[in-house]
TITI-649674 format. One record per residue (C-alpha): x, y, z. Coordinates in pm, whole numbers, plus 50000, padded with zeros to 5 digits. Layout:
// residues N
X	Y	Z
...
END
This chain:
// residues 1044
86246	36031	80532
86628	35958	80515
86807	35763	80302
87108	35538	80513
87248	35264	80279
87178	35259	79873
87269	34936	79692
87270	34932	79315
87326	34607	79113
87389	34609	78724
87221	34939	78720
87282	35227	78498
87685	35294	78486
87743	35075	78802
87804	34746	78652
87854	34560	78960
87691	34574	79318
87767	34925	79432
87692	35040	79791
87656	35362	79890
87687	35433	80322
87514	35706	80368
87582	35692	80759
87939	35757	80662
87866	36130	80691
87812	36119	81036
87703	36475	81150
87747	36644	80785
87435	36717	80667
87545	36873	80316
87740	36678	80082
87832	36744	79719
87834	36471	79408
88086	36538	79139
88216	36306	78892
88263	36337	78518
87962	36384	78257
87783	36054	78203
87992	35902	78528
87650	35794	78712
87569	36117	78970
87222	36129	78861
87143	35770	78878
87227	35807	79254
86924	36008	79232
86751	35733	79014
86862	35459	79244
86656	35634	79530
86388	35713	79378
86343	35366	79179
86401	35168	79522
86088	35386	79648
85815	35425	79399
85965	35179	79094
86050	35512	78901
86356	35716	78832
86391	36074	78960
86325	36260	78593
86042	36165	78360
86252	36113	78069
86388	35762	78243
86184	35405	78257
86263	35183	78546
86304	34912	78302
86548	35091	78062
86813	35154	78342
86977	34824	78356
87386	34857	78316
87502	34795	77964
87834	34695	78158
87691	34433	78341
87717	34048	78219
87391	33875	78136
87382	33661	78449
87370	33963	78694
87017	34072	78777
86979	34438	78796
86818	34513	79120
86855	34876	79387
86787	34824	79770
86773	35107	80010
86771	35109	80392
86641	35413	80497
86485	35605	80854
86127	35772	80889
85971	35896	81245
86284	35665	81471
86205	35351	81242
86432	35190	80985
86294	35060	80694
86452	34839	80397
86296	34833	80070
86448	34629	79742
86305	34628	79352
86416	34471	79034
86242	34585	78737
86125	34383	78436
86438	34235	78275
86536	34040	77992
86771	33730	78139
86940	33474	77901
86803	33146	78016
87025	32861	78185
86937	32591	77973
86867	32654	77585
86942	32948	77358
86736	33311	77416
86611	33511	77694
86314	33473	77878
86135	33758	78054
86165	33826	78449
85829	34053	78580
85920	34337	78828
85949	34216	79180
85969	34448	79505
85969	34338	79864
85919	34574	80192
86082	34477	80563
86078	34668	80885
86368	34627	81077
86416	34620	81486
86636	34734	81714
86868	34424	81641
86860	34476	81252
86640	34160	81230
86395	34198	80908
86043	34159	80912
85843	34156	80608
85556	34433	80541
85494	34366	80182
85600	34109	79981
85495	34191	79610
85430	34529	79376
85165	34603	79469
85176	34580	79802
85476	34775	79839
85369	35064	79655
85052	35066	79870
85283	35085	80186
85511	35333	80054
85205	35570	80003
85114	35495	80345
85431	35548	80521
85548	35850	80324
85240	35998	80273
85347	36115	79938
85334	36011	79543
85600	35990	79321
85516	36359	79135
85577	36516	79519
85842	36331	79606
86031	36451	79303
85935	36792	79383
86023	36812	79778
86341	36532	79796
86448	36551	79454
86477	36819	79220
86581	36644	78900
86812	36773	78628
86599	36942	78361
86272	37047	78584
86424	37318	78778
86292	37586	78578
86015	37449	78447
85785	37598	78722
85938	37908	78678
85932	37999	78308
85593	37783	78222
85282	37942	78102
85008	37887	78313
84880	37579	78143
85220	37421	78193
85188	37554	78552
84828	37418	78587
84981	37035	78540
85261	37109	78746
85041	37198	79063
84740	36971	78984
84997	36709	79038
85121	36819	79353
84840	36915	79516
84582	36669	79329
84313	36902	79274
84118	36702	79070
83825	36732	79324
83791	37142	79200
83770	36992	78866
83521	36746	78946
83343	37033	79074
83338	37237	78794
83206	36918	78561
82931	36819	78836
82809	37177	78787
82793	37156	78445
82630	36820	78430
82394	36951	78707
82334	37243	78466
82277	37037	78153
82046	36783	78354
81800	37101	78501
81760	37252	78108
81700	36896	77996
81438	36834	78305
81269	37145	78204
81243	37081	77830
81143	36711	77916
80858	36860	78169
80747	37084	77826
80687	36767	77653
80543	36583	77926
80246	36823	77989
80194	36843	77596
80136	36494	77619
79909	36477	77906
79709	36777	77769
79655	36595	77427
79484	36302	77601
79186	36517	77669
78878	36384	77505
78714	36721	77287
78405	36515	77134
78156	36854	77141
78425	37124	77227
78525	37268	76886
78768	37544	77037
78933	37306	77252
79007	37056	76944
79171	37351	76787
79418	37433	77103
79536	37108	77163
79676	37087	76783
79913	37346	76868
80271	37161	76915
80314	37323	77220
79950	37354	77379
79892	37649	77602
79769	37503	77915
79645	37843	78067
79342	37870	77773
79263	37491	77803
79261	37440	78161
78903	37679	78208
78788	37485	77894
78896	37166	78071
78689	37277	78388
78375	37356	78171
78394	37016	78008
78425	36873	78361
78075	37103	78529
77888	36975	78189
77975	36566	78287
77883	36597	78631
77539	36785	78506
77462	36465	78285
77566	36232	78574
77317	36383	78777
77071	36305	78529
77170	35941	78508
77143	35908	78873
76808	35972	78912
76707	35721	78576
76890	35450	78764
76727	35508	79106
76359	35418	78917
76500	35123	78734
76674	35026	79044
76352	35009	79269
76147	34828	78962
76444	34599	78964
76455	34511	79347
76015	34431	79320
76065	34199	79055
76382	34075	79209
76179	33968	79570
75881	33778	79337
76155	33565	79139
76319	33477	79485
75999	33410	79646
75930	33119	79355
76244	32976	79391
76247	32963	79799
75868	32779	79741
76003	32542	79528
76320	32453	79699
76077	32382	80021
75846	32137	79815
76213	31935	79722
76287	31936	80107
75975	31787	80193
76001	31513	79925
76377	31457	80073
76264	31427	80440
76036	31172	80352
76286	30981	80181
76532	31000	80455
76214	30895	80735
76181	30531	80533
76572	30480	80501
76628	30508	80882
76344	30291	80947
76541	29998	80777
76852	30062	80996
76632	30012	81341
76737	29650	81371
77154	29679	81343
77081	29969	81586
76951	29736	81858
77239	29494	81818
77477	29764	81896
77276	29860	82193
77383	29445	82309
77750	29490	82235
77790	29768	82430
77630	29633	82739
77843	29310	82727
78196	29508	82604
78149	29709	82976
78099	29378	83152
78418	29234	82990
78619	29513	83150
78531	29452	83480
78726	29101	83416
79015	29221	83218
79177	29356	83589
79144	28945	83697
79271	28813	83360
79582	29070	83372
79671	28942	83686
79663	28563	83571
79859	28637	83335
80136	28818	83485
80190	28519	83770
80159	28239	83430
80445	28451	83272
80685	28484	83620
80593	28127	83704
80771	28023	83333
81083	28281	83380
81131	28122	83658
81103	27796	83573
81347	27898	83292
81584	28054	83513
81619	27710	83725
81665	27542	83418
81957	27732	83319
82098	27737	83673
82079	27352	83640
82273	27376	83365
82537	27632	83479
82634	27426	83808
82666	27106	83544
82917	27298	83346
83138	27439	83610
83164	27047	83772
83312	26965	83433
83542	27261	83424
83681	27197	83756
83791	26845	83661
83938	26983	83316
84123	27252	83529
84272	26989	83803
84383	26784	83507
84527	27079	83346
84727	27115	83661
84875	26784	83745
85021	26790	83365
85196	27136	83441
85358	26930	83783
85490	26681	83541
85705	26984	83306
85961	27063	83607
86225	26868	83447
86204	27021	83150
86191	27367	83295
86539	27268	83444
86716	27155	83162
86636	27506	82957
86776	27692	83274
87102	27466	83271
87113	27582	82818
87088	27916	82925
87410	27942	83140
87576	27722	82876
87530	27955	82593
87605	28267	82820
87980	28159	82875
88003	28168	82507
87900	28511	82426
88235	28683	82399
88369	28411	82151
88027	28499	81950
88118	28864	81953
88460	28838	81809
88364	28624	81546
88097	28842	81414
88349	29142	81409
88584	28956	81208
88310	28876	80975
88216	29216	80947
88579	29321	80837
88570	29057	80569
88233	29188	80431
88384	29562	80420
88696	29440	80274
88491	29255	80012
88284	29541	80001
88581	29784	79878
88720	29491	79690
88417	29506	79447
88383	29888	79430
88716	29972	79300
88709	29648	79096
88352	29796	78974
88522	30156	78868
88806	29980	78656
88508	29821	78455
88358	30154	78485
88640	30366	78337
88721	30057	78052
88378	30105	77957
88373	30561	77949
88690	30532	77728
88573	30305	77500
88286	30505	77489
88511	30833	77440
88718	30675	77192
88384	30579	76995
88224	30955	77024
88547	31092	76951
88545	30908	76584
88163	31018	76542
88251	31386	76633
88537	31384	76374
88332	31247	76124
88028	31521	76169
88291	31766	76151
88415	31637	75777
88019	31651	75707
87966	32044	75822
88257	32153	75674
88077	32026	75335
87723	32139	75439
87873	32510	75387
87907	32500	75016
87511	32315	75031
87363	32589	75206
87454	32898	74948
87276	32661	74639
86971	32584	74870
86898	32924	74959
86941	33048	74570
86673	32757	74514
86432	32885	74769
86472	33267	74710
86359	33124	74360
86071	32947	74468
85960	33170	74727
85909	33489	74439
85740	33198	74223
85507	33149	74541
85445	33527	74599
85352	33559	74230
85098	33274	74227
84915	33400	74559
84881	33758	74406
84735	33577	74083
84468	33363	74288
84375	33687	74513
84337	33872	74205
84122	33588	74078
83930	33602	74363
83882	33947	74358
83752	33883	73965
83524	33593	74083
83380	33808	74352
83347	34116	74129
83168	33884	73852
82918	33757	74101
82839	34130	74255
82830	34218	73887
82589	33975	73828
82422	34083	74138
82353	34396	74044
82234	34355	73720
81991	34160	73898
81940	34395	74120
81847	34650	73792
81632	34438	73627
81395	34439	73940
81435	34837	73972
81324	34863	73643
81037	34656	73691
80927	34836	73944
80992	35183	73800
80770	35071	73523
80500	34972	73810
80558	35282	73962
80493	35508	73670
80220	35344	73597
80032	35366	73929
80123	35723	73938
79976	35798	73594
79673	35615	73735
79649	35789	74022
79673	36148	73864
79415	36071	73609
79179	35933	73883
79240	36247	74081
79172	36494	73793
78872	36350	73720
78772	36373	74091
78832	36689	74096
78588	36751	73837
78288	36555	73988
78364	36748	74286
78328	37075	74081
78012	36929	73908
77848	36884	74215
77846	37266	74276
77739	37369	73966
77340	37480	73901
77127	37527	73643
77160	37883	73474
77494	37958	73679
77812	37991	73502
78093	37733	73527
78372	37874	73699
78583	37694	73460
78419	37733	73141
78156	37993	73172
77877	37800	73025
77536	37821	73232
77448	37484	73076
77566	37168	73234
77408	36856	73026
77728	36615	73114
77832	36707	73457
78150	36472	73536
78044	36213	73805
78211	36022	74096
78382	35695	73987
78512	35469	74319
78721	35622	74603
78897	35940	74552
79280	35943	74565
79443	36210	74825
79698	36481	74737
79880	36243	75010
79862	35951	74782
79955	36112	74491
80307	36281	74701
80360	35916	74767
80344	35759	74447
80587	36042	74343
80850	36014	74611
80847	35619	74526
80895	35731	74171
81190	35919	74202
81332	35695	74476
81348	35371	74189
81518	35672	73987
81738	35748	74188
81796	35362	74326
81853	35278	73905
82113	35554	73872
82307	35399	74183
82324	35052	74061
82410	35156	73666
82675	35349	73827
82805	35055	74034
82791	34819	73735
82995	35072	73534
83249	35084	73824
83246	34677	73858
83306	34632	73479
83641	34855	73478
83803	34728	73815
83768	34362	73666
83945	34508	73348
84221	34636	73532
84230	34274	73736
84232	34056	73448
84538	34273	73291
84682	34226	73625
84664	33853	73626
84764	33814	73241
85120	33968	73331
85174	33780	73651
85090	33486	73464
85384	33605	73144
85607	33635	73480
85551	33289	73559
85544	33155	73267
85919	33259	73171
86038	33023	73446
85755	32724	73446
85607	32700	73038
85357	32424	73131
85147	32626	73429
84849	32755	73299
84575	32952	73444
84314	32674	73477
84606	32473	73701
84730	32724	73887
84596	32592	74202
84760	32243	74179
85079	32393	74099
85034	32644	74413
85026	32346	74648
85308	32139	74454
85552	32456	74511
85465	32520	74857
85549	32170	74902
85863	32180	74774
85961	32522	74952
85842	32315	75262
86115	32048	75151
86361	32330	75090
86340	32515	75404
86344	32192	75603
86671	32111	75399
86833	32411	75443
86731	32432	75844
86854	32048	75891
87211	32205	75683
87207	32524	75868
87195	32370	76207
87473	32122	76107
87673	32445	76035
87564	32616	76340
87675	32295	76541
88026	32306	76370
88192	32518	76682
87988	32331	76925
88140	31975	76760
88511	32164	76769
88489	32238	77138
88336	31909	77190
88646	31719	76999
88872	31926	77225
88713	31852	77520
88681	31462	77443
89042	31419	77356
89121	31582	77715
88849	31372	77866
89048	31038	77683
89350	31122	77877
89259	31196	78199
89063	30847	78182
89356	30651	78069
89546	30795	78369
89276	30734	78615
89232	30337	78475
89583	30281	78528
89528	30408	78872
89211	30237	78932
89399	29861	78803
89681	29919	79124
89386	29990	79371
89186	29724	79328
89494	29467	79338
89623	29585	79654
89270	29540	79782
89231	29211	79680
89553	29079	79888
89408	29217	80193
89061	29098	80132
89176	28738	80110
89409	28750	80423
89115	28869	80634
88891	28583	80479
89172	28316	80618
89146	28407	80941
88763	28468	80939
88717	28080	80833
88973	27951	81078
88770	28129	81391
88433	27962	81250
88560	27615	81280
88605	27672	81670
88135	27701	81721
87897	27489	81671
87709	27557	81355
87409	27655	81493
87556	27982	81641
87812	28046	81418
87679	28394	81394
87568	28678	81663
87185	28669	81516
87173	28292	81565
87313	28301	81890
87101	28573	82037
86826	28376	81861
86864	28106	82054
86951	28263	82368
86610	28422	82313
86399	28100	82207
86508	27920	82515
86419	28234	82752
86084	28249	82571
86034	27862	82621
86116	27914	82999
85865	28172	83015
85558	27986	82853
85643	27703	83111
85653	27918	83442
85346	28105	83265
85136	27773	83211
85223	27648	83547
85107	27931	83739
84777	28022	83507
84676	27607	83593
84689	27672	83982
84498	27978	83907
84234	27810	83730
84165	27519	83984
84102	27767	84273
83867	28025	84053
83657	27724	83952
83615	27566	84289
83466	27897	84379
83238	27905	84097
83115	27598	84176
83018	27706	84512
82820	28000	84398
82660	27798	84147
82486	27511	84407
82337	27833	84600
82183	27993	84343
81981	27651	84230
81813	27623	84566
81672	27970	84602
81549	27936	84237
81364	27626	84323
81204	27768	84656
81059	28078	84441
80888	27858	84161
80690	27690	84413
80581	27983	84549
80482	28174	84221
80278	27837	84133
80048	27880	84467
80005	28213	84430
79857	28121	84040
79613	27884	84145
79413	28091	84371
79402	28430	84119
79242	28185	83844
78986	28035	84078
78896	28437	84140
78874	28439	83755
78623	28191	83676
78419	28348	83979
78390	28656	83805
78290	28528	83472
77971	28324	83609
77901	28624	83789
77878	28861	83506
77664	28624	83259
77940	28480	83052
77838	28122	82933
78218	28052	82851
78543	28210	82852
78542	28237	82464
78222	28436	82513
78431	28677	82701
78723	28709	82485
78500	28784	82177
78317	29075	82347
78614	29252	82499
78612	29598	82304
78852	29879	82343
78720	30195	82493
78744	30388	82174
78560	30097	81968
78309	30132	82265
78233	30483	82202
78228	30480	81832
77941	30219	81887
77762	30444	82155
77793	30741	81925
77692	30547	81633
77334	30456	81844
77315	30849	81906
77383	30985	81617
77101	30707	81471
76813	30849	81751
76874	31216	81717
76871	31179	81309
76574	30972	81349
76395	31199	81609
76508	31536	81362
76373	31398	81046
76034	31347	81202
75994	31664	81334
76115	31856	81028
75847	31640	80808
75580	31701	81009
75675	32074	80961
75718	32073	80619
75373	31896	80584
75176	32127	80814
75347	32435	80624
75280	32349	80233
74945	32234	80270
74704	32395	79955
75010	32540	79851
75054	32569	79441
75353	32576	79215
75458	32901	79115
75559	33017	78727
75940	33039	78769
76020	33097	78431
75842	33394	78330
75929	33617	78670
76310	33568	78567
76212	33673	78261
76078	33999	78400
76374	34051	78656
76656	33991	78395
76514	34262	78155
76491	34536	78445
76847	34383	78532
76946	34468	78152
76856	34829	78189
77015	34934	78523
77349	34717	78364
77328	35005	78072
77223	35275	78271
77539	35199	78542
77781	35139	78228
77714	35520	78070
77753	35633	78411
78069	35463	78475
78191	35599	78111
78105	35951	78242
78260	35879	78566
78605	35770	78439
78603	36108	78154
78555	36274	78459
78796	36126	78626
79084	36121	78347
78984	36519	78312
79062	36566	78647
79373	36392	78688
79496	36559	78353
79445	36906	78578
79623	36761	78862
79926	36599	78646
79913	36975	78439
79951	37138	78754
80191	36929	78938
80442	36925	78610
80382	37339	78630
80522	37338	78970
80813	37117	78876
80901	37313	78608
80900	37604	78770
81107	37462	79064
81372	37364	78798
81399	37685	78606
81471	37876	78923
81728	37592	79008
81872	37583	78678
81908	37993	78676
82099	37953	79007
82310	37620	78887
82414	37770	78564
82533	38105	78645
82703	37894	78893
82845	37655	78649
82946	37941	78401
83129	38115	78659
83316	37771	78753
83429	37689	78402
83566	38064	78349
83329	38297	78240
83363	38542	78446
83567	38882	78505
83915	38728	78529
83845	38453	78283
83959	38194	78554
83801	37823	78598
83755	37707	78999
84036	37486	78971
84276	37730	78863
84148	37960	79139
84267	37709	79432
84564	37659	79185
84640	38027	79211
84612	38081	79589
84855	37755	79672
85095	37956	79411
85067	38262	79621
85163	38112	79929
85437	37944	79699
85546	38284	79623
85554	38397	79938
85809	38148	80117
86041	38177	79779
86063	38530	79792
86198	38536	80159
86511	38324	80012
86502	38508	79622
86495	38842	79794
86809	38764	80059
86993	38584	79720
86909	38908	79512
87035	39142	79769
86639	39297	79839
86657	39324	79423
86407	39083	79318
86046	38938	79412
85863	38713	79259
85433	38807	79168
85179	38655	79026
85025	38804	78695
84648	38882	78802
84541	39063	78464
84317	38913	78237
84486	38774	77875
84405	38883	77558
84113	38708	77342
83968	38359	77523
84316	38264	77677
84272	38175	78061
84528	38301	78277
84619	38320	78614
84927	38158	78686
85209	38350	78490
85463	38408	78677
85630	38842	78679
85977	38956	78850
85908	39311	79048
86244	39521	79048
86297	39716	79319
86580	39916	79122
86320	39971	78851
85944	39988	79051
85827	39784	78749
85726	39430	78669
85850	39233	78409
85837	38857	78266
86047	38595	78462
86195	38471	78068
86367	38818	78078
86614	38737	78381
86981	38646	78305
87086	38274	78347
87226	38345	78702
86937	38584	78800
86717	38270	78634
86866	38000	78849
86857	38235	79157
86443	38260	79096
86413	37895	79019
86630	37773	79295
86378	37991	79526
86100	37874	79376
86163	37481	79385
86265	37564	79792
85982	37726	79865
85757	37467	79646
85897	37196	79819
85816	37353	80190
85454	37447	80055
85438	37081	79907
85546	36905	80257
85296	37122	80462
84992	37045	80268
85105	36705	80224
85006	36643	80656
85310	36768	80809
85541	36457	80665
85860	36405	80818
86108	36490	80528
86498	36497	80628
86689	36483	80263
86690	36695	79965
86895	36613	79678
86972	36935	79403
87010	36808	79046
87121	37118	78902
87450	37331	78779
87587	37622	78982
87793	37743	78685
87598	38052	78605
87627	38238	78943
87873	38479	79024
88049	38417	79292
87844	38648	79553
87528	38496	79387
87705	38151	79462
87766	38254	79849
87399	38351	79897
87275	38047	79722
87468	37858	79977
87363	38028	80261
87015	37949	80121
87113	37589	80122
87277	37639	80466
86949	37736	80629
86807	37420	80501
87058	37201	80658
86993	37361	80963
86654	37270	81006
86836	36875	80997
86764	36820	80653
87052	36611	80441
87125	36789	80144
87269	36631	79839
87431	36859	79562
87494	36749	79234
87791	37028	79101
88086	37051	78879
88162	37429	79035
88479	37418	79213
88393	37680	79461
88111	37452	79564
88335	37170	79627
88569	37365	79831
88306	37523	80039
88146	37181	80177
88355	36923	80309
88177	36623	80257
88216	36502	79894
88093	36134	79715
88313	36098	79449
88200	35881	79143
88427	35737	78912
88375	35598	78608
88597	35356	78429
88555	35125	78099
88452	34849	78305
88130	35058	78483
88164	35307	78732
88197	35310	79131
88154	35555	79393
88362	35661	79747
88313	35927	79988
88606	36176	80063
88625	36444	80350
88804	36733	80382
89005	36789	80684
END
C-alpha cells in the first residue's frame, strides 16, 4: 500500500482543508517530516491510519477526540486518502462521530461515524465498493489483509511505542505478539485440552456413581451376604457379580420346576376347553336350524312379487327393440320444425331488407337536394381566409395591451406591498422598543425571584426528608409489629416443642425399661438393680419412639430457640432505629417551623403540595424572566436591523411609485390603438380564437355534408344486393321442408307396424314398459338372488334337520365353570413364571450394564491419563514453565531476532546481538520471551535494559524493522510499499546516525516509501525531500521542500 493524496479537514491542528500530495516526491522514496513540537507531524500518521481503519496511529489517541480546536462549528471533521495497492488505485473517506451545531435553534446534534470506499479506474472515475463503516472496515481488511495492530507495527512505528517490544517483560511481549500474529488458536487449544481433561475426569466419576446406582437395583430377598455388600457407599462389583450369577442360577432352577407344573395344568385346561367349545357349537347349530325355518317362510311370501318382475323384464326387452325407430321419428320431426322456423325467419329477413332499401333510397334523395348548401359553405370559407392577416394583427396588439396591463398591475401591487411592509416595520419597531424597556426592568426582578426560589427549594427538600423519614418510621413500626407477632408465635411453638420433647423422652425411657423387662428371668439377677425377684416388671404401652424421633424433636427445639433469639435481636435493633429516626424528624420540623410556624407534622403532606405548587409557579416566573433577559441581545439586534430595513423600504417605495406612473402612460397608449383596430372587423371574428373556430366549424360542416352524401349512395347499393340474397335463400328453404315432411310420414308408418308386431296394445303401453339397461339388470339380479337364496335356505334346512335328529341340549354353565377354574390356576402359574423371568432378565441386564460401564471407565481412564498429562504440559506445568501458546510466540520471536540481528550487527559494527532468554525464571513466573543482549566485546549476555540511550535506540529500531518484515511475511506476502517512523534520532552519535540511515536506505532500496519524523539536523541534511509542518495561531499547514 502506497499513499498518494491525504486530505484532512478540522483534524488535529489542521483547521481548514489540508491536502498532502505524496506524488510530488516523484522518484524519491525517503522524506523527513519536520516542524515545531505540537505542529501536527504525528497527526499526519494519525490521518493515514484513521482514513484506513477509523483509528489513530497511537493507542492513546481516539478517533472522535481528534477534532481540531481551531475549526469553526460549521466545518465537519473528515479525512480522505487516495492510495495505490497492487497496481490499482482506491479512494477512502471517513468522518468520526462528532457534535455539530444545529442549523435551527440552539445546541448541538450528534452525527454518527461515516465511511465510504471507492475504486478508481484508469480515467480517475470513482466506483463505490463500500457505503458505510461496517462495509468499509470489512473491505479494507480484505484488501490489505492486515488488522490495525499489524498495520501500526509494519507501516507505522508510532511515537512512544518504538521501544515497547524491546524492554517489555514476557507477559507484555506475549500481549503484543498475540495481537500481531493472532495466536488465539493455540490458546484455545490449551483451553480445549484442559476442558477435555476435566470432562474425562468427571466422566469417570459419573460412571462410578452410575455403576453404584445400577448395582443397588439388585434384589436380595434371601441373600444376606449380597445385602451387606450393596449397603456400602460404593459397592464392590468384583465381589457382587459372582453372587449375582449364583442368584440367577437359583432362579433358573425354580423356573424349570414351575414349567413342569404349568404343562400338566395346561393339558387339563385344554381338555375342559374342548368340552365347553363343543357344547357351545351344538347350541349354535340348534339356533341356526330355527333361523333357517323362519327365512324359508319369509321367502315363500315374496314368490308372487318375483313373478311380476319377470313379466316386467320381458316387456322391457321388447320396448328396447322399438327405441331405434322411435328416435328416427323424433329426429325427423325436430328437423322439420327447425327448417320451418328457419323458413319463417328468412321470410321476415326478406321483408325487412325491402323496407331498408326504400329508406336508403329516400335518404339518398335528401342528400342530393343539399347541393346548394354545400356550395354556400365553400364561399364563406374563401371569404374568411382572405381576412386572416387582419385578424392576426389584431391579436398581436391585444397581447401587447395585456403585457403592459400586467406590468402596470405588478408595479401597482409592488407599491401596495412596500407601503404595507413599511407600516408593519414601523409597528414592530415600536413593539421592540417596548420589549427592550421591559427586559431591562426584568433584570432587577430576576434577583428577587431567585432568592425566593432558593428559600422555597430548601424548605421543600427538608419536607421531603421529613416525609421519607416518617415513611421509614412507619415501615419500621410495621416490621416491628410483624416481628413481635412472629416472636409470639415462636414462643407458642417453643412451648409445644418442649412438651413434645419431654413426652417423647419419658416414653423412650419407659420403653427401654420394658425392653429390659422382657429379657428378665425369675431367679436371674437384674442387670440394673441386681435383684433376682421381679414382682412388677415394666410393660410396653403403645408405640415406642426411636432415637431418631428424639433427635428430630431436639433439633426442632434448638432451631426454635435460635429463631426466637434472632427475632428478639431484630426487635431491639428496630426499636433503636425508630428512636433515632424520630429524633431526626423532630430536628427537621424545628428547622421548618422557624420560617413556617403554622406547619404541623400531621399536615406536612398538604404543606408539601402547597410548596411544590408555589415552587412551580416561581420557576415558571423565573424562566419567563430569564427568557426576556436572554432575548434582550436579540431585541437590540432586531432593532438595528429593523431601522435599516425601514430606511430601505422608504427608498424602495419612492422608486416603485415612479415606475408605476411610467407604466400607466404606456398601458393606456397601447389600449387606444387596439380599440381602434377592433372596430374594423365583424364582432364574431374579432379574436383569433373566434376566427379559427368559425373556419373550423365551416370545415366540419362541409365535411359532414360530403360524408352524408357518400354514405347514402353506398347504402342504396348495399341494400339492393342484400334483397337479392334474401330471395334466393327463401326459395332453398321451401324445397328442403317439403322433402323432410315426406320422409317423416314413411318412418311413422314403420314404427306403428313394429308396435303391433311386439304385442303392445297402445303407444302408452310401450312407453310405460321402457326401462334403461341398468334398471333391467337390477330386476334380473333381484330375481336371480331370490331363486338362489330360496334354494340355499331349503338345502341348509334339510341338512340341519338330518344332522340334529335325536340330539339333547348340553349343560354349558357347568362346563364353563370347570374350564374357568383350570384357566385361573394356569394364569397364577404363568404370573409366577413371568415374575421370575423378569427377575432373571433384570439381574442379567444389571450384570451387562456393569460390565459395559467397567469397559467405558477403563477407556475413559486411559484417555484421561494421556489428555490430562498433555493438558498439564500445554498450560505450563513442564520443565521450561512455558505454555503452548508462548512456545509458538517464542518461535515467532526467534524469527524476528534473526532478521533484527542482521541490521543491529551492522549498526553496532559487529558488537551486539539480540538473544531470547531460555532459562527458567524463579518461582512460578512464566518466562520464555525476555530479551538479552550479547556483547561480542565481553563475550557475555546481559539484560537489554542495561543498554545506553543510543544503543537502546539501535536495538529498538532493528527489532522494529525485523518485526515489520516478519509480520509482513506471516501476513501472506502482503504488498506493503510504505513505512513511517515517528521517533527521535537525537540519542545517536554521528557514526550511529549514519549506520541507522544506511539501514533505512536499505529499506527504501526495496521500493518502500519511508517517512521519518525527526528534529535531528544531520538527518534533514542527509535526506533531500522534506515535508515541513508550519504552525500558526489559526492552525497548521504543510508544504514539501526539496534540496538541490
